[in-house]
N, C-alpha and C positions, 0 to 999 in steps of 0.2 A: 554211380556212373553207369555200371552195367545194367542196373535195374531200369534206368531210363532208356538205354539202347534196346533192352528186351521189350519194354513197353512199346517203343516205336516199331519194332519188328512185328509185334502182335497187331498193332494198329494197321500197319501196312498189309498184313495178311488179311485182315478183316475188310479193308478197302478193296483189295483185289477180288475177294469173294463177292462182295457187293457189286463190283463192276462186272464180273462174269455173269452174275445173276441178271443184271440189267441188260447186258448184251444178249443173253439167251432169249429175252423177250422182244428184241428188235429184229426186224426182218428187212432184208435187202433183196432186190430183184435184179436179174440179168436176163436179157433176151437177145435173140438172134433171128435172122431171116424175117425181119419185119413182124416179129411176134409169133412166128411159127413154133419157136421153142422158147419156153419161159422157165426160169429156175429161180427158186426162192431159197435163201440161206439166212441163218441167224447171224447176229453180230459175233458169235463165237465160231463162225465158219462151219456150221453144221447144215447140210443140205436138208431142207424141209419138204420141198416139192419140186417136181419136174412136170411140166405140161407140154405135150407135143401135139401139134396139129395132125389130125387124122390123115391128111394127104401125104404126110411124110412117112407114114407107117406101112410102106410097101417095099418089097425087096429091091426094086430098081432105084430107090432113093436112099438106100442104106448109108452110102458114103456121105451124101449130103446131110443126112440126119446126124451122123457122127460129128461132122464138122460144125454144124449149128449147135449141137449139144455142148461141145467143147467151148465154143465161143460164149454161149450163154452162161455156162458154169464159171468161166474165167471172169466174166464181167460181174457176176453176182459176188464172187469171192473177192474181187478187187474192191467192190463197194463195202463188203464186210470188213476187209482189212483196214480200210480208211476209218470206219466207225470204231474198230478195235483200237487203232493207234490214237485216235482222239480221246477215247475213254481212258487209256493208259496214261496219256499225257496229263489229263485232268487229275488222275490219281497221284502221279508223281509230283505235279505242281502243288497239290494240296499238302503233300508230305514235306516238301522242301521249302514251303513258305515263299518268300519273295524270289528265291532262286529258281522256283519252278517255272517261271516265265521264260527262263533261258533255254529250256528243253525244247 
């Protein structure tokens, strides 16, 4: 009995690792200010790049840049969170068999 449970735990750990590896290779974007600020994150919610339009890189637009950066980051992270949730749902569904569809 415990061997079966231990085996299931090891299987779950392996599936989680595989999911994290897959999510590391998936990128999501978020932008603000009609593309003036663009942020790219991985499915594991790691920021990979930030691109800022040159016109925003002046002291008198500092507050606007900060606001746009926050908006773009939050949009990218929301997209990454959705991808992460979908991946984890698939992992849980695979481990639970027919009950996984209830999650």
